[in-house]
C-alpha positions as CSV (number, residue, x, y, z in Angstrom):
1,X,12.9,-18.8,23.7
2,X,9.6,-18.0,25.3
3,X,6.8,-21.0,24.8
4,X,3.5,-20.8,22.1
5,X,1.6,-20.3,25.3
6,X,3.5,-17.3,26.8
7,X,3.7,-15.6,23.6
8,X,0.0,-16.0,22.8
9,X,-0.7,-14.9,26.9
10,X,0.9,-11.8,26.4
11,X,-1.9,-11.3,23.3
12,X,-4.4,-11.9,26.5
13,X,-2.7,-9.7,28.8
14,X,-2.3,-6.8,27.2
15,X,-5.8,-7.2,25.4
16,X,-7.9,-7.6,28.9
17,X,-5.0,-4.5,30.5
18,X,-6.0,-2.3,27.9
19,X,-9.9,-2.8,28.2
20,X,-9.0,-3.0,32.0
21,X,-7.6,0.4,31.6
22,X,-10.2,1.9,29.5
23,X,-13.1,0.2,31.9
24,X,-14.6,-0.3,28.1
25,X,-14.0,-3.1,25.2
26,X,-13.9,-6.7,24.5
27,X,-11.7,-9.1,26.2
28,X,-13.4,-12.3,25.7
29,X,-12.2,-12.8,22.0
30,X,-8.3,-11.6,21.7
31,X,-8.1,-14.4,25.0
32,X,-10.3,-17.1,23.4
33,X,-8.2,-16.2,19.6
34,X,-4.4,-15.7,21.2
35,X,-3.8,-19.2,20.7
36,X,-4.6,-18.9,17.3
37,X,-3.8,-15.6,16.1
38,X,0.0,-16.6,17.7
39,X,0.4,-19.6,15.4
40,X,-0.3,-17.3,11.7
41,X,1.9,-14.4,12.7
42,X,4.4,-16.7,14.2
43,X,4.7,-19.3,11.9
44,X,2.8,-18.3,8.6
45,X,2.6,-14.4,8.0
46,X,4.3,-12.3,5.5
47,X,5.0,-9.2,6.8
48,X,6.8,-6.4,7.5
49,X,6.3,-4.0,10.0
50,X,8.9,-1.6,9.4
51,X,7.2,-1.0,5.5
52,X,3.2,-2.2,6.4
53,X,2.7,-0.6,2.7
54,X,5.1,-3.2,1.0
55,X,3.1,-4.4,-2.2
56,X,3.2,-8.4,-1.3
57,X,2.3,-8.8,2.1
58,X,0.3,-11.3,3.3
59,X,-3.1,-9.2,4.5
60,X,-4.6,-10.1,8.1
61,X,-7.7,-8.2,9.2
62,X,-10.9,-9.2,11.9
63,X,-13.7,-9.2,11.0
64,X,-15.0,-9.5,14.9
65,X,-13.6,-6.2,15.1
66,X,-15.2,-5.8,18.2
67,X,-11.7,-8.3,19.3
68,X,-9.1,-4.6,18.3
69,X,-7.2,-5.7,20.9
70,X,-6.4,-9.0,19.4
71,X,-4.8,-6.9,17.0
72,X,-3.0,-3.8,18.1
73,X,-1.5,-6.9,20.6
74,X,-0.6,-8.7,17.5
75,X,0.5,-5.3,15.9
76,X,3.1,-3.8,18.8
77,X,4.2,-7.2,20.1
78,X,5.5,-8.0,16.5
79,X,7.3,-4.5,15.8
80,X,4.9,-2.2,14.1
81,X,5.7,1.7,14.3
82,X,2.7,1.4,17.2
83,X,3.9,1.7,21.1
84,X,2.8,0.5,24.4
85,X,1.6,4.2,25.4
86,X,-0.5,3.8,22.4
87,X,-2.0,0.4,23.8
88,X,-2.7,2.2,27.0
89,X,-4.8,4.9,25.1
90,X,-7.3,2.0,23.9
91,X,-10.6,3.3,23.0
92,X,-9.3,7.3,24.0
93,X,-9.3,10.7,22.1
94,X,-7.4,10.7,18.8
95,X,-5.5,7.5,20.0
96,X,-4.5,5.2,17.1
97,X,-6.0,2.6,18.9
98,X,-10.1,2.8,18.8
99,X,-12.6,0.5,19.7
100,X,-12.9,-1.0,16.4
101,X,-10.0,-1.1,13.7
102,X,-9.7,1.8,11.8
103,X,-7.9,1.9,8.9
104,X,-6.0,5.1,8.6
105,X,-5.2,5.2,12.5
106,X,-2.6,2.3,13.1
107,X,0.1,1.2,11.0
108,X,-0.7,-2.5,9.8
109,X,-5.0,-1.5,9.7
110,X,-5.8,-3.0,6.5
111,X,-9.6,-2.2,6.8
112,X,-12.2,-0.7,9.2
113,X,-13.8,-3.3,10.7
114,X,-16.8,-3.3,13.4
115,X,-20.2,-3.7,11.6
116,X,-19.7,-7.3,11.3
117,X,-19.7,-9.8,8.4
118,X,-17.7,-6.3,6.3
119,X,-14.5,-7.3,7.6
120,X,-14.8,-11.5,5.6
121,X,-16.4,-9.6,2.6
122,X,-13.7,-6.9,2.1
123,X,-11.7,-10.4,2.2
124,X,-13.3,-11.7,-0.9
125,X,-12.1,-8.1,-2.9
126,X,-8.7,-8.3,-1.1
127,X,-8.5,-12.0,-2.4
128,X,-10.1,-11.4,-5.5
129,X,-7.7,-7.9,-6.5
130,X,-4.4,-10.5,-5.3
131,X,-5.4,-13.3,-7.5
132,X,-6.6,-10.1,-10.7
133,X,-3.3,-8.8,-10.0
134,X,-1.0,-11.6,-10.4
135,X,-2.7,-12.8,-13.6
136,X,-2.0,-9.4,-14.8
137,X,1.6,-8.8,-14.2
138,X,3.2,-11.9,-13.1
139,X,4.9,-13.7,-16.6
140,X,7.1,-17.2,-16.3
141,X,10.2,-17.1,-14.4
142,X,8.6,-14.3,-12.3
143,X,5.9,-14.1,-9.8
144,X,5.5,-10.4,-8.5
145,X,1.8,-10.6,-6.8
146,X,1.7,-13.9,-4.7
147,X,0.4,-13.6,-1.3
148,X,-2.5,-15.0,1.2
149,X,-5.7,-12.9,3.0
150,X,-6.3,-14.0,6.4
151,X,-9.7,-12.9,8.1
152,X,-10.3,-13.7,11.9
153,X,-14.6,-14.0,11.8
154,X,-16.7,-15.1,14.5
155,X,-20.9,-15.8,14.9
156,X,-22.1,-12.7,14.8
157,X,-20.0,-12.4,11.5
158,X,-21.9,-15.4,9.7
159,X,-25.5,-14.6,11.1
160,X,-24.8,-11.4,9.5
161,X,-26.5,-12.2,5.6
162,X,-23.3,-10.4,4.0
163,X,-21.3,-13.1,4.9
164,X,-23.4,-15.2,2.8
165,X,-23.0,-13.0,-0.4
166,X,-19.5,-13.0,0.1
167,X,-18.6,-16.6,0.7
168,X,-21.3,-17.7,-1.8
169,X,-19.2,-15.4,-4.3
170,X,-15.7,-16.9,-3.1
171,X,-15.9,-20.1,-3.9
172,X,-17.3,-19.4,-6.8
173,X,-14.8,-17.6,-7.5
174,X,-12.4,-20.3,-6.1
175,X,-10.6,-17.9,-4.0
176,X,-7.3,-20.4,-3.1
177,X,-5.4,-17.6,-1.3
178,X,-8.2,-16.4,1.2
179,X,-8.2,-18.7,4.8
180,X,-10.8,-17.7,7.2
181,X,-10.7,-18.8,10.8
182,X,-14.2,-19.5,12.2
183,X,-14.4,-18.4,16.1
184,X,-16.7,-21.3,17.5
185,X,-17.2,-20.2,20.5
186,X,-20.8,-20.2,21.3
187,X,-20.9,-17.0,22.5
188,X,-23.0,-13.7,21.4
189,X,-24.1,-10.8,23.2
190,X,-27.2,-12.5,24.1
191,X,-24.9,-15.4,25.6
192,X,-25.3,-19.6,24.3
193,X,-25.1,-18.9,20.4
194,X,-27.7,-22.5,20.6
195,X,-31.2,-20.8,20.5
196,X,-31.0,-18.6,18.2
197,X,-28.0,-19.9,15.5
198,X,-27.9,-23.4,15.3
199,X,-26.6,-23.4,11.3
200,X,-24.0,-26.1,10.6
201,X,-21.5,-24.0,9.5
202,X,-19.2,-26.7,7.7
203,X,-21.6,-28.2,5.8
204,X,-22.7,-24.4,4.8
205,X,-19.1,-23.9,3.2
206,X,-19.2,-26.8,1.7
207,X,-22.0,-26.2,-0.3
208,X,-20.3,-22.8,-0.9
209,X,-18.2,-24.7,-2.5
210,X,-15.4,-23.7,0.1
211,X,-12.4,-26.4,1.2
212,X,-13.2,-26.5,4.7
213,X,-11.7,-27.8,8.1
214,X,-13.7,-28.7,10.9
215,X,-13.5,-28.8,14.7
216,X,-10.1,-27.9,15.2
217,X,-9.4,-27.3,19.0
218,X,-8.5,-24.3,18.9
219,X,-6.4,-24.0,21.9
220,X,-3.3,-26.4,20.4
221,X,-1.0,-25.0,18.1
222,X,0.1,-27.6,16.4
223,X,-3.4,-28.5,15.7
224,X,-3.2,-25.4,14.4
225,X,-0.5,-25.3,12.5
226,X,-1.5,-28.5,10.5
227,X,-5.0,-26.8,9.8
228,X,-3.4,-23.7,8.6
229,X,-0.9,-26.2,6.0
230,X,-3.9,-28.1,4.5
231,X,-6.0,-24.8,4.1
232,X,-2.8,-23.5,2.0
233,X,-1.6,-26.6,0.0
234,X,-5.6,-26.0,-1.6
235,X,-5.2,-24.2,-4.4
236,X,-8.5,-23.6,-5.9
237,X,-11.0,-23.2,-3.2
238,X,-10.9,-21.0,-0.4
239,X,-10.7,-22.5,3.2
240,X,-12.4,-22.1,6.4
241,X,-10.7,-23.9,9.1
242,X,-13.4,-23.8,11.9
243,X,-12.1,-23.4,15.2
244,X,-13.4,-24.3,18.5
245,X,-12.5,-22.2,21.6
246,X,-13.1,-21.0,25.0
247,X,-14.1,-17.0,24.8
248,X,-12.3,-15.6,27.9
249,X,-10.0,-18.6,28.2
250,X,-7.7,-18.1,31.6
251,X,-10.3,-16.2,33.3
252,X,-11.4,-19.1,35.9
253,X,-14.7,-17.1,36.2
254,X,-15.7,-15.8,33.2
255,X,-13.7,-17.8,30.6
256,X,-16.8,-19.3,28.4
257,X,-19.6,-16.7,29.9
258,X,-21.4,-13.9,27.8
259,X,-20.0,-11.8,30.8
260,X,-16.5,-11.5,29.3
261,X,-17.8,-10.9,25.2
262,X,-17.8,-7.5,26.1
263,X,-17.1,-5.8,29.4
264,X,-13.8,-5.7,31.2
265,X,-13.3,-8.7,33.6
266,X,-12.9,-6.3,36.6
267,X,-9.5,-5.7,38.9
268,X,-9.9,-9.0,40.8
269,X,-10.7,-11.3,38.0
270,X,-7.5,-9.6,35.5
271,X,-5.3,-10.2,39.0
272,X,-6.9,-14.2,38.6
273,X,-6.0,-14.4,35.1
274,X,-2.5,-13.7,35.9
275,X,-2.3,-15.8,38.2
276,X,-3.9,-18.3,36.3
277,X,-2.3,-18.2,32.9
278,X,1.1,-17.8,34.7
279,X,1.7,-14.0,33.9
280,X,3.7,-13.1,36.8
281,X,4.6,-9.6,35.1
282,X,2.6,-5.7,36.2
283,X,0.2,-4.2,33.6
284,X,1.2,-3.3,30.0
285,X,4.5,-4.6,31.2
286,X,6.1,-7.2,28.3
287,X,9.5,-8.7,29.1
288,X,12.5,-8.4,26.8
289,X,11.9,-12.8,26.1
290,X,8.9,-11.9,25.2
291,X,9.5,-9.4,23.0
292,X,12.4,-11.1,21.3
293,X,10.1,-14.4,20.5
294,X,7.7,-12.2,18.8
295,X,10.0,-9.7,16.8
296,X,9.6,-9.9,12.9
297,X,11.6,-6.9,11.8
298,X,14.4,-8.7,11.0
299,X,12.1,-11.7,9.6
300,X,9.7,-9.0,7.6
301,X,12.8,-6.9,6.4
302,X,14.4,-10.2,4.6
303,X,11.1,-11.1,3.1
304,X,10.6,-7.8,1.6
305,X,14.4,-7.5,0.8
306,X,13.8,-11.1,-1.4
307,X,11.0,-8.9,-3.1
308,X,12.6,-6.1,-3.9
309,X,15.6,-8.5,-6.0
310,X,12.5,-10.3,-7.8
311,X,11.1,-7.1,-8.7
312,X,14.6,-5.7,-9.9
313,X,15.1,-9.1,-11.8
314,X,11.0,-8.3,-13.7
315,X,12.1,-4.6,-14.0
316,X,14.7,-5.9,-16.3
317,X,13.2,-7.8,-19.1
318,X,9.7,-6.1,-18.3
319,X,10.7,-2.8,-17.4
320,X,7.2,-0.9,-19.1
321,X,5.3,-4.1,-16.6
322,X,7.3,-2.6,-13.7
323,X,6.9,0.5,-14.0
324,X,2.7,0.3,-14.4
325,X,2.9,-2.1,-11.4
326,X,4.2,0.7,-9.7
327,X,2.4,3.3,-11.0
328,X,-1.1,1.3,-9.9
329,X,0.2,0.7,-6.4
330,X,1.1,4.2,-5.9
331,X,-2.9,4.9,-7.6
332,X,-1.5,7.7,-9.6
333,X,-3.1,8.4,-12.7
334,X,-1.3,7.6,-15.8
335,X,0.7,10.7,-17.3
336,X,-1.5,11.4,-20.0
337,X,-4.9,11.6,-18.0
338,X,-5.7,15.0,-18.5
339,X,-4.7,15.2,-21.9
340,X,-7.1,12.8,-22.9
341,X,-9.6,12.9,-20.2
342,X,-10.1,16.2,-21.2
343,X,-10.4,15.3,-25.1
344,X,-12.8,12.8,-24.6
345,X,-15.3,15.4,-23.1
346,X,-14.8,17.6,-25.6
347,X,-15.5,14.9,-27.4
348,X,-19.0,14.2,-25.5
349,X,-19.5,17.3,-25.8
350,X,-19.2,18.3,-29.5
351,X,-21.3,15.2,-30.1
352,X,-24.4,16.5,-28.5
353,X,-26.3,13.5,-27.5
354,X,-30.0,13.0,-25.9
355,X,-29.3,10.0,-24.5
356,X,-30.2,8.8,-20.6
357,X,-27.3,9.1,-18.4
358,X,-27.0,5.5,-17.5
359,X,-26.0,5.4,-21.2
360,X,-23.9,8.4,-21.5
361,X,-22.2,6.6,-18.4
362,X,-21.2,3.1,-20.3
363,X,-19.6,5.4,-23.3
364,X,-17.8,7.1,-20.2
365,X,-16.9,3.8,-19.3
366,X,-16.0,3.1,-22.7
367,X,-14.1,6.2,-23.0
368,X,-11.9,6.0,-20.1
369,X,-11.5,2.0,-19.0
370,X,-8.8,1.7,-22.2
371,X,-6.8,4.6,-20.5
372,X,-7.0,2.7,-16.9
373,X,-6.0,-1.1,-17.0
374,X,-6.7,-0.2,-13.6
375,X,-10.3,0.1,-14.0
376,X,-12.3,-3.1,-12.9
377,X,-16.0,-3.1,-12.9
378,X,-19.3,-4.7,-12.1
379,X,-22.8,-5.2,-11.3
380,X,-24.8,-6.8,-9.2
381,X,-27.2,-9.3,-11.7
382,X,-27.9,-5.8,-14.3
383,X,-25.2,-4.8,-16.1
384,X,-28.4,-5.2,-19.2
385,X,-29.7,-2.5,-17.1
386,X,-27.2,-0.8,-15.7
387,X,-24.8,-0.6,-18.5
388,X,-21.7,-1.1,-16.9
389,X,-20.0,-4.0,-19.6
390,X,-18.1,-2.2,-22.4
391,X,-17.0,-4.2,-25.4
392,X,-13.0,-4.3,-23.7
393,X,-15.3,-6.0,-20.2
394,X,-13.2,-9.8,-20.1
395,X,-14.5,-11.2,-16.7
396,X,-12.0,-12.1,-14.2
397,X,-13.1,-15.7,-13.1
398,X,-12.5,-17.0,-17.1
399,X,-9.8,-18.6,-18.8
400,X,-6.5,-16.6,-16.8
401,X,-8.1,-14.9,-14.5
402,X,-7.0,-11.6,-15.5
403,X,-10.4,-9.6,-16.5
404,X,-11.7,-6.6,-15.3
405,X,-15.1,-7.4,-14.6
406,X,-17.4,-8.9,-11.7
407,X,-20.0,-10.3,-12.1
408,X,-21.5,-10.0,-8.4
409,X,-24.9,-12.1,-8.7
410,X,-27.7,-10.6,-6.7
411,X,-25.7,-9.3,-4.0
412,X,-25.5,-5.4,-3.2
413,X,-24.0,-5.2,-0.3
414,X,-21.6,-8.1,-0.7
415,X,-20.7,-6.1,-3.8
416,X,-20.4,-2.9,-2.5
417,X,-18.0,-4.3,0.3
418,X,-15.7,-6.3,-1.9
419,X,-14.8,-3.1,-3.7
420,X,-14.0,-1.8,-0.9
421,X,-11.4,-5.1,0.2
422,X,-10.8,-4.5,-4.1
423,X,-9.6,-0.7,-3.4
424,X,-7.6,-1.1,-0.3
425,X,-6.2,-3.4,-2.0
426,X,-4.2,-1.3,-3.9
427,X,-3.7,-1.6,-8.2
428,X,-6.9,-1.3,-9.2
429,X,-10.3,1.5,-8.9
430,X,-13.3,-0.7,-8.7
431,X,-16.9,0.9,-9.9
432,X,-19.8,-1.4,-9.3
433,X,-23.2,-0.5,-10.5
434,X,-27.3,-1.0,-8.8
435,X,-30.7,0.6,-9.0
436,X,-30.6,3.5,-6.7
437,X,-33.6,2.4,-4.7
438,X,-30.5,-0.7,-4.1
439,X,-28.3,1.1,-2.1
440,X,-30.4,0.4,0.5
441,X,-29.1,-2.6,0.3
442,X,-25.6,-1.5,0.4
443,X,-25.5,0.9,2.2
444,X,-23.6,0.4,5.3
445,X,-20.2,-0.4,2.6
446,X,-20.7,2.4,0.9
447,X,-21.0,4.5,4.6
448,X,-17.6,2.1,5.4
449,X,-16.1,3.2,1.9
450,X,-16.4,7.0,3.0
451,X,-15.5,6.6,6.1
452,X,-11.8,4.6,5.2
453,X,-11.4,7.4,2.2
454,X,-11.4,4.1,-0.3
455,X,-12.7,5.4,-3.7
456,X,-15.0,3.6,-5.5
457,X,-17.4,4.7,-7.4
458,X,-20.9,2.9,-7.3
459,X,-23.0,3.4,-10.6
460,X,-26.5,4.2,-9.6
461,X,-29.1,3.8,-11.9
462,X,-33.4,4.1,-12.4
463,X,-32.5,7.3,-10.2
464,X,-36.6,8.6,-10.0
465,X,-40.5,8.3,-10.5
466,X,-38.8,7.4,-14.7
467,X,-37.9,4.5,-14.1
468,X,-42.1,4.4,-14.9
469,X,-44.2,0.9,-14.5
470,X,-41.4,-1.1,-12.2
471,X,-43.8,1.6,-9.8
472,X,-42.7,2.6,-6.3
473,X,-40.1,-0.3,-5.0
474,X,-38.3,0.7,-7.1
475,X,-38.9,4.5,-7.4
476,X,-35.7,6.0,-5.9
477,X,-37.1,9.0,-3.1
478,X,-35.3,9.4,-0.6
479,X,-32.3,7.6,-1.3
480,X,-30.3,10.3,-3.2
481,X,-30.7,12.2,-0.2
482,X,-29.5,10.3,2.3
483,X,-26.3,9.3,-0.2
484,X,-26.0,13.0,0.2
485,X,-25.5,12.8,3.7
486,X,-22.9,10.7,4.5
487,X,-19.6,12.5,5.0
488,X,-17.4,12.3,2.6
489,X,-19.9,11.0,-0.4
490,X,-19.9,12.6,-3.5
491,X,-22.9,12.7,-4.7
492,X,-23.1,13.4,-8.9
493,X,-26.5,13.2,-10.3
494,X,-25.6,14.4,-13.8
495,X,-28.4,16.3,-16.1
496,X,-27.2,14.8,-19.2
497,X,-24.4,13.3,-21.3
498,X,-21.8,15.8,-20.9
499,X,-22.2,16.3,-16.9
500,X,-22.4,13.0,-16.8
501,X,-18.5,12.4,-18.8
502,X,-17.3,15.3,-16.2
503,X,-18.6,13.8,-13.2
504,X,-16.8,10.0,-14.2
505,X,-14.0,12.2,-14.7
506,X,-13.9,13.9,-11.3
507,X,-14.2,10.3,-9.8
508,X,-11.5,8.3,-11.4
509,X,-9.4,11.4,-10.3
510,X,-10.8,11.6,-6.1
511,X,-8.5,9.8,-4.2
512,X,-9.4,10.4,-0.8
513,X,-13.3,9.2,-0.4
514,X,-16.1,7.3,-2.7
515,X,-18.5,9.0,-5.3
516,X,-22.2,8.0,-6.0
517,X,-23.3,8.4,-10.4
518,X,-26.9,8.4,-9.8
519,X,-28.1,8.3,-13.0
520,X,-31.7,8.0,-15.6
521,X,-33.5,5.7,-17.5
522,X,-35.1,8.0,-20.0
523,X,-33.3,10.0,-22.3
524,X,-32.0,13.8,-21.3
525,X,-31.6,16.0,-24.3
526,X,-28.5,17.4,-24.7
527,X,-28.2,21.4,-23.3
528,X,-25.1,23.5,-24.7
529,X,-22.5,25.2,-23.2
530,X,-20.1,28.0,-23.4
531,X,-15.8,26.4,-22.7
532,X,-15.7,28.2,-19.4
533,X,-19.2,26.7,-18.6
534,X,-17.6,22.7,-19.6
535,X,-15.3,23.9,-17.1
536,X,-16.9,24.8,-14.1
537,X,-18.3,21.7,-14.2
538,X,-15.7,20.2,-12.3
539,X,-17.2,22.7,-9.3
540,X,-20.2,20.5,-9.0
541,X,-23.1,23.7,-9.7
542,X,-22.4,26.4,-12.3
543,X,-24.5,29.2,-14.1
544,X,-26.2,26.7,-16.7
545,X,-28.2,29.5,-18.2
546,X,-28.4,33.6,-17.3
547,X,-29.4,37.0,-18.1
548,X,-28.3,39.3,-19.8
549,X,-28.6,42.2,-16.3
550,X,-28.9,41.2,-12.8
551,X,-31.5,38.3,-12.8
552,X,-34.4,38.2,-10.4
553,X,-34.6,34.9,-9.3
554,X,-32.8,31.8,-9.1
555,X,-33.8,28.2,-10.7
556,X,-31.5,25.2,-9.0
557,X,-32.1,21.5,-10.9
558,X,-30.1,18.9,-10.8
559,X,-30.3,15.8,-13.4
560,X,-33.7,15.6,-15.8
561,X,-35.2,18.2,-14.2
562,X,-32.7,21.0,-15.3
563,X,-34.3,20.8,-18.7
564,X,-37.3,21.7,-17.2
565,X,-35.6,24.4,-15.8
566,X,-34.0,25.3,-19.3
567,X,-37.6,25.8,-20.7
568,X,-39.0,27.7,-17.5
569,X,-36.2,29.9,-17.7
570,X,-37.1,30.5,-21.3
571,X,-40.6,31.8,-20.6
572,X,-40.3,33.2,-17.9
573,X,-38.2,35.6,-20.3
574,X,-40.9,36.4,-22.5
575,X,-42.7,38.0,-19.5
576,X,-40.1,39.6,-18.8
577,X,-38.8,38.2,-15.6
578,X,-34.9,37.6,-15.5
579,X,-34.4,34.6,-14.0
580,X,-31.0,32.4,-14.0
581,X,-30.6,28.8,-14.4
582,X,-28.3,26.7,-11.8
583,X,-27.0,23.4,-12.6
584,X,-26.5,21.9,-9.3
585,X,-24.4,18.0,-10.2
586,X,-22.7,17.8,-6.7
587,X,-23.9,19.5,-3.9
588,X,-21.1,18.2,-2.2
589,X,-18.3,19.0,-4.2
590,X,-19.8,22.9,-4.9
591,X,-19.8,23.6,-1.0
592,X,-16.6,22.9,-0.8
593,X,-15.2,25.7,-3.8
594,X,-14.3,29.2,-2.2
595,X,-17.1,31.7,-0.6
596,X,-16.6,34.4,-4.0
597,X,-17.6,31.5,-6.4
598,X,-20.0,29.9,-4.4
599,X,-21.9,33.6,-4.1
600,X,-21.3,33.8,-8.0
601,X,-23.7,31.6,-9.3
602,X,-25.6,32.0,-5.9
603,X,-25.7,35.3,-4.9
604,X,-26.7,35.7,-1.1
605,X,-29.0,38.8,-2.2
606,X,-31.4,36.7,-4.1
607,X,-34.2,35.4,-2.4
608,X,-36.4,34.7,-4.8
609,X,-34.9,30.6,-5.7
610,X,-37.1,27.4,-7.1
611,X,-35.3,24.1,-6.5
612,X,-36.4,21.4,-8.9
613,X,-35.3,17.8,-8.2
614,X,-37.9,14.7,-8.1
615,X,-37.2,12.9,-4.6
616,X,-37.6,14.4,-1.7
617,X,-37.7,18.0,-0.4
618,X,-36.4,19.2,2.9
619,X,-32.6,19.1,2.4
620,X,-33.3,22.0,-0.2
621,X,-34.4,24.2,1.8
622,X,-31.0,25.3,2.3
623,X,-30.5,26.2,-1.2
624,X,-33.7,28.1,-1.5
625,X,-33.8,30.1,1.7
626,X,-36.8,30.5,3.4
627,X,-38.5,32.4,0.6
628,X,-38.0,30.2,-2.1
629,X,-39.7,26.7,-3.0
630,X,-38.7,23.6,-3.6
631,X,-40.6,21.0,-6.3
632,X,-39.7,18.1,-5.5
633,X,-41.7,13.9,-4.3
634,X,-42.7,13.5,-0.4
635,X,-44.6,11.0,-1.0
636,X,-43.8,7.1,-2.6
637,X,-44.7,7.3,-6.4
638,X,-46.4,5.0,-8.9
639,X,-47.0,2.8,-11.5
640,X,-47.0,4.2,-15.0
641,X,-44.9,5.2,-17.4
642,X,-42.7,8.0,-17.2
643,X,-44.1,10.5,-19.1
644,X,-47.2,10.4,-17.1
645,X,-45.7,9.9,-14.2
646,X,-43.5,13.7,-14.4
647,X,-47.2,15.1,-14.9
648,X,-49.3,13.7,-12.3
649,X,-46.7,14.9,-9.5
650,X,-45.9,18.4,-10.8
651,X,-42.7,17.8,-12.9
652,X,-43.7,19.7,-15.4
653,X,-42.4,23.7,-17.0
654,X,-45.8,24.9,-16.4
655,X,-44.8,24.1,-12.6
656,X,-42.1,25.8,-12.8
657,X,-42.8,28.5,-13.9
658,X,-45.7,29.1,-11.4
659,X,-43.6,28.4,-8.9
660,X,-41.5,31.5,-10.1
661,X,-44.5,33.6,-11.0
662,X,-45.7,32.4,-7.5
663,X,-42.3,34.6,-5.8
664,X,-43.0,38.1,-7.2
């Protein structure tokens, strides 16, 4: 049986060889954390390489994702479907081993990491999902959800502000099955961190109410094992294991220096490492006895088989709960969802309320949540403004921990990244609210959700100058447009309660990416629709008001400005002008429709077009064209009541009518 150090050296060899072959990458962290990874994966991590999606597996992730070869080496060595040829293609086009761990590429990668601090924050979401799912499904004598979340992180993660948001909340929530391994090597890209990072990290995490194990030798397997055992014994707090390591351990000339952080060691140094650590094998060659020492397939199959037996016993006693657990883990909607969600939309249409779309959103949550026990909400300390609470909301940190609502505090970025962890864990559909203007704080986590195709739902209220007196610091101008620029992000800006109900329905049904719901503070008038128009809302854009004959011009609008467009059309009709009104609540969804439908709504032959949206104008010229006009806002707002601001900045029926008239 190979020694622990030999097993760890396999990680070091594969990591330095892959980086060297790519002539790009980060060998220092994998070489420095190899001993830690060996103990964790061989002595503690419960997983099954043959089934990376086994529901009760432990979750492992690298917050310091630049050290991705550590993870790829572990997956390869333990028996995942990640052959050596993929490691040889590290950082190459279409390989399963990109420069940072990418969710959906290699099996066993739980989340995309790289932007520092987000991995530890995702991990908080994973751990919270595990605890909540356990509380909702476990029963006396039947434990079907019981796993740990392990995360590696480094100095860079701890310098990023998001890690402070996440660590603070994790301590408050008491997530006892979250264990973080801090790679305290004192080196970042710019060199020794003591010039810019002198925090007493253990004391900081103690202040966050974490269990902290400081000053562990990260190259002493016995010390590492004792620390993990201690961390696992503490069940009411997350644990931080602070490990002193040497970056690039085993490199005689570069270990402990920034030179090995983000660049290949060089052929000569790689050869010296082999000599120093006693690794006589050629690049990418792993001897059979090392593979045997790492192979987790037999043990993983046993773990999963044992769980399957427990689950069948659970099914025998709780058949409905077992079926519900399987549905939620699979991400399927309830069988009666199509019928009941359609009935809810019809009910909203019949009610014909003039309310703010943030209120309509709250009504939608209250209507859909009883149908969807997997819906788990929250807000960044704005529940009373975002209206994300509903009568059935229960705090996840209260009582038996089986709730469905998270009080995130003023942590927009942390909230969004925690939501990513929750949705990737499985069993939940998270939504989270803040003001649209603060989507900027959360933006990189929103981008990561889109990149990972994670179907989180963002409730972004106070969508324009219509929020009024809080002024330009709180009035979003460019935010809606910038969210539309994120690939794979669905953005809905509904015009009334009906479009809001439909937007929520479509967001819930979406499985391949996130959705941003852009909602108003002020009341928006109900607009009547035919049955065909009601159905067409789901297509992202549709004809809301039309003319008897072929239209001479088209007004396109979203959100609160749709009412202006409808009233302008009525006045223009009195002048004998045939004008169509198109409501375009989701440009991305509309653009995904077939060309025949798009052309039926916006015929290319009709070039007289006016677009109205209370935001920046430039993105809308693709719809207005060179001959059209865009009524928007290419400056910051002012502090005043909403009605005065709309008049001040030209969002009036008169302004829309004038813009159309000028096209003739």
